[in-house]
C-alpha positions as CSV (number, residue, x, y, z in Angstrom):
1,M,-58.7,-54.2,47.0
2,Q,-56.8,-57.2,46.2
3,S,-58.4,-57.6,42.8
4,R,-57.3,-53.9,41.9
5,Y,-54.1,-54.7,43.1
6,F,-53.6,-57.7,40.7
7,T,-55.2,-55.7,37.9
8,C,-52.6,-52.9,37.8
9,L,-49.9,-55.6,38.4
10,F,-51.2,-57.3,35.0
11,L,-51.3,-54.2,33.2
12,A,-47.9,-53.1,34.1
13,S,-46.3,-56.4,33.1
14,S,-48.2,-56.3,29.7
15,M,-46.9,-53.0,29.0
16,L,-43.4,-53.9,29.9
17,M,-43.4,-57.0,27.6
18,H,-44.9,-55.0,24.9
19,S,-42.2,-52.5,25.1
20,I,-39.3,-55.3,25.4
21,K,-40.9,-56.8,22.2
22,A,-41.0,-53.4,20.4
23,Q,-37.4,-52.9,21.3
24,D,-36.4,-56.4,19.9
25,S,-38.3,-55.7,16.5
26,L,-36.2,-52.5,15.7
27,P,-33.6,-52.8,13.2
28,A,-30.2,-53.1,13.9
29,V,-28.1,-50.0,13.7
30,K,-24.9,-50.2,11.6
31,P,-21.7,-49.0,13.3
32,L,-20.5,-45.4,12.1
33,S,-17.9,-45.7,9.4
34,A,-15.3,-42.9,8.6
35,D,-13.7,-42.4,5.2
36,L,-10.0,-40.9,5.3
37,L,-9.7,-38.3,2.5
38,P,-6.3,-37.4,1.1
39,P,-4.8,-34.3,2.1
40,V,-5.1,-31.1,0.1
41,N,-2.2,-28.5,0.0
42,V,-3.0,-24.8,-0.7
43,L,-0.3,-23.2,-2.0
44,S,-0.7,-19.5,-2.7
45,T,1.0,-16.2,-1.6
46,R,-0.4,-13.3,0.6
47,P,-0.1,-10.3,-1.5
48,F,1.8,-7.5,0.5
49,F,1.5,-3.8,-0.5
50,T,4.3,-2.7,1.6
51,E,7.5,-4.2,2.4
52,S,10.7,-3.0,4.4
53,L,14.1,-1.7,3.0
54,P,17.0,-4.1,2.9
55,G,19.2,-4.2,6.1
56,V,22.1,-2.4,4.1
57,R,21.7,-0.5,1.0
58,K,24.9,1.5,-0.4
59,T,26.3,3.5,2.5
60,F,22.9,3.3,4.7
61,L,21.9,0.9,7.4
62,Y,18.3,-0.1,8.0
63,A,18.7,-3.4,9.7
64,G,16.1,-3.4,12.8
65,K,14.9,0.1,11.7
66,R,11.3,0.8,10.8
67,S,11.0,1.2,7.2
68,E,8.4,0.6,4.4
69,V,8.5,0.7,0.7
70,I,5.0,1.4,-1.3
71,R,4.9,0.3,-4.8
72,I,2.8,2.3,-6.7
73,S,2.1,-0.2,-9.6
74,E,0.7,-2.7,-6.9
75,S,-1.5,-0.2,-4.8
76,D,-5.2,0.4,-5.8
77,I,-4.7,4.4,-5.5
78,N,-6.1,7.1,-7.9
79,V,-2.6,8.2,-9.6
80,P,-3.7,11.2,-11.1
81,D,-5.7,12.8,-8.1
82,K,-2.5,12.0,-6.3
83,T,-4.5,11.7,-3.0
84,G,-2.4,11.1,0.2
85,R,-5.0,9.5,2.4
86,Q,-4.9,6.5,-0.6
87,L,-1.1,6.5,-1.0
88,F,-0.3,6.2,2.9
89,A,-3.4,4.2,3.9
90,R,-1.6,1.0,4.5
91,I,1.3,2.8,6.7
92,P,0.4,2.5,10.4
93,G,1.0,6.0,12.3
94,V,1.1,8.1,9.4
95,F,-1.5,11.1,9.4
96,V,-2.4,12.9,6.2
97,Y,-3.7,16.5,6.2
98,D,-5.7,17.6,3.3
99,M,-4.9,21.3,3.2
100,D,-5.8,22.4,-0.3
101,G,-7.6,19.2,-1.6
102,T,-6.0,19.6,-5.0
103,G,-3.0,16.8,-4.5
104,N,-0.4,19.2,-5.3
105,Q,1.0,19.1,-1.8
106,L,1.1,16.1,0.3
107,N,1.0,17.2,4.0
108,I,2.0,14.1,6.3
109,A,3.2,13.4,9.6
110,T,3.9,10.3,12.1
111,R,2.4,9.8,15.2
112,G,1.5,13.0,16.9
113,L,3.7,15.5,15.1
114,D,2.3,18.5,12.7
115,P,1.6,17.7,9.1
116,H,1.5,21.2,7.9
117,R,3.4,20.9,4.7
118,S,5.1,18.0,5.9
119,W,7.6,20.2,7.6
120,E,8.4,17.6,10.3
121,M,9.5,15.1,7.6
122,N,12.6,14.9,5.4
123,I,11.2,14.8,1.8
124,R,13.3,13.7,-0.9
125,Q,13.2,12.7,-4.8
126,N,15.6,10.0,-5.8
127,G,17.7,10.7,-2.4
128,V,17.8,14.7,-3.3
129,I,16.2,16.6,-0.5
130,I,13.4,18.7,-2.0
131,N,12.2,20.8,1.3
132,S,12.6,24.3,0.8
133,D,14.8,24.9,3.8
134,L,16.2,22.2,5.5
135,Y,17.0,24.2,8.8
136,G,15.0,27.2,9.0
137,Y,11.5,26.4,7.4
138,P,11.8,22.8,5.9
139,A,8.2,22.9,4.3
140,S,7.5,20.9,1.6
141,H,5.8,23.1,-1.2
142,Y,6.2,20.5,-4.2
143,S,5.7,16.6,-4.5
144,P,6.5,14.7,-7.8
145,P,3.6,13.2,-9.9
146,L,2.7,9.9,-9.1
147,E,2.7,8.8,-12.7
148,S,6.4,9.2,-12.7
149,I,6.9,7.4,-9.5
150,G,7.8,3.5,-9.1
151,Q,8.1,3.5,-5.2
152,V,7.7,5.4,-2.0
153,E,10.4,4.8,0.9
154,L,9.4,5.7,4.3
155,V,12.1,5.4,6.9
156,R,11.4,6.5,10.6
157,G,13.1,6.2,13.8
158,T,16.9,6.3,14.6
159,A,17.6,5.2,10.8
160,S,16.1,8.6,9.5
161,L,18.8,10.7,11.5
162,Q,21.0,9.7,8.4
163,Y,19.2,12.1,6.4
164,G,18.5,15.2,8.6
165,P,17.0,16.5,12.0
166,Q,13.6,15.9,11.1
167,F,11.9,14.0,13.8
168,G,9.1,12.6,11.4
169,G,11.5,10.7,9.3
170,M,12.3,10.5,5.7
171,V,9.9,10.0,2.8
172,N,11.8,9.3,-0.6
173,Y,9.9,9.4,-3.8
174,V,11.8,7.2,-6.5
175,T,11.4,7.6,-9.9
176,R,10.4,4.8,-12.4
177,S,13.6,3.6,-14.4
178,P,13.3,3.7,-18.2
179,D,13.0,0.4,-20.3
180,T,16.6,-0.2,-21.0
181,T,15.8,-3.1,-23.6
182,R,14.5,-0.3,-26.0
183,H,16.0,2.8,-27.7
184,V,13.1,4.7,-27.3
185,E,10.1,4.3,-25.2
186,F,7.3,6.9,-25.0
187,E,4.6,7.3,-22.4
188,S,1.4,9.4,-22.1
189,I,-1.2,9.7,-19.6
190,H,-4.0,11.9,-19.5
191,S,-7.1,12.4,-17.3
192,S,-10.1,14.7,-16.9
193,G,-12.6,15.1,-14.2
194,T,-15.1,17.2,-12.3
195,F,-14.5,21.1,-11.5
196,G,-12.3,21.5,-14.6
197,H,-9.8,18.8,-13.5
198,L,-7.3,18.3,-16.3
199,S,-3.8,16.5,-16.1
200,S,-1.3,15.5,-18.5
201,Y,2.2,13.4,-18.3
202,L,4.4,12.9,-21.0
203,A,7.6,10.9,-20.7
204,I,10.3,9.5,-23.0
205,G,13.2,7.0,-21.9
206,G,15.4,4.5,-23.3
207,R,18.9,3.1,-23.8
208,V,21.4,3.9,-26.6
209,G,24.7,1.8,-26.0
210,R,25.9,2.9,-22.5
211,W,23.7,5.9,-22.3
212,T,20.4,5.7,-20.4
213,Y,18.0,8.7,-20.5
214,H,14.6,9.7,-19.1
215,A,12.6,12.8,-19.0
216,Y,9.3,13.9,-18.3
217,N,6.8,16.9,-18.6
218,Y,3.8,17.1,-16.3
219,I,0.9,19.6,-16.3
220,R,-2.0,19.7,-13.7
221,K,-4.7,22.1,-13.5
222,S,-8.2,22.3,-11.6
223,E,-10.8,24.9,-10.9
224,G,-11.5,23.8,-7.6
225,Y,-14.8,22.9,-5.6
226,R,-15.4,26.3,-4.4
227,E,-14.5,29.9,-5.3
228,H,-10.8,31.0,-5.2
229,S,-9.5,27.4,-5.1
230,A,-8.0,27.3,-8.6
231,S,-4.6,25.4,-8.8
232,K,-2.1,24.7,-11.7
233,A,1.0,22.3,-11.3
234,N,3.9,21.8,-13.7
235,A,7.0,19.5,-13.3
236,Q,9.7,18.7,-15.3
237,Y,12.5,16.1,-14.9
238,I,15.6,15.0,-17.0
239,S,18.0,12.1,-16.3
240,I,21.0,11.0,-18.4
241,A,23.3,8.1,-17.0
242,Y,26.5,6.5,-18.6
243,L,27.3,3.0,-17.7
244,V,30.8,2.7,-17.0
245,N,31.0,-0.9,-16.0
246,S,28.7,-3.2,-14.1
247,R,29.6,-1.5,-11.0
248,L,29.7,2.0,-11.6
249,S,27.4,4.2,-13.5
């Protein structure tokens, strides 16, 4: 019995000594080193497709009010088709109702109101109201071609009461200004598509002395994707301005 005990003790001590020698034979581990890299500064700007109106513009106050400005040239929308869902896609709370599918009428509303023919909205072009009847049946049967529009302004909340009694707010289509560095500028945009879609936009503008002029003619027609859904739209626009001085035109 004692011989077995001494044998086990001898084997255990031998294994312990072998383990200690194995640990002593391991290579020394170098301490971790850290290299301090120089800082990297990333300078960039985040593109904003919408922005707010200034706090004060002429005789209108927008400070602290909800307003958005959509710049057509910076938006990825199908301009000839004039798709309302693409135009107002980045505006929270705007509901678009595709009534005819032709793009001739933009039916929009904000936060629960009826979008039928935008009769809950005050629709304007260059500040001039284009609703058919402001107080009786304020339906919007016309919307300007997006080829001629530079930006779309949307004012909601109490700031929209400056324009009329519509609960939804005010939508203003602002026509692009002509190139005042040239005497004559001509622009032509044509498109065609399925179901007999054809659109033509012709514009002319410029500046001669103190006179600035801008005019366009727009024709758009489509056979429609179903029977009895053909549509045709025409729009003409003329603007003439005289610059009296740097503050008055």
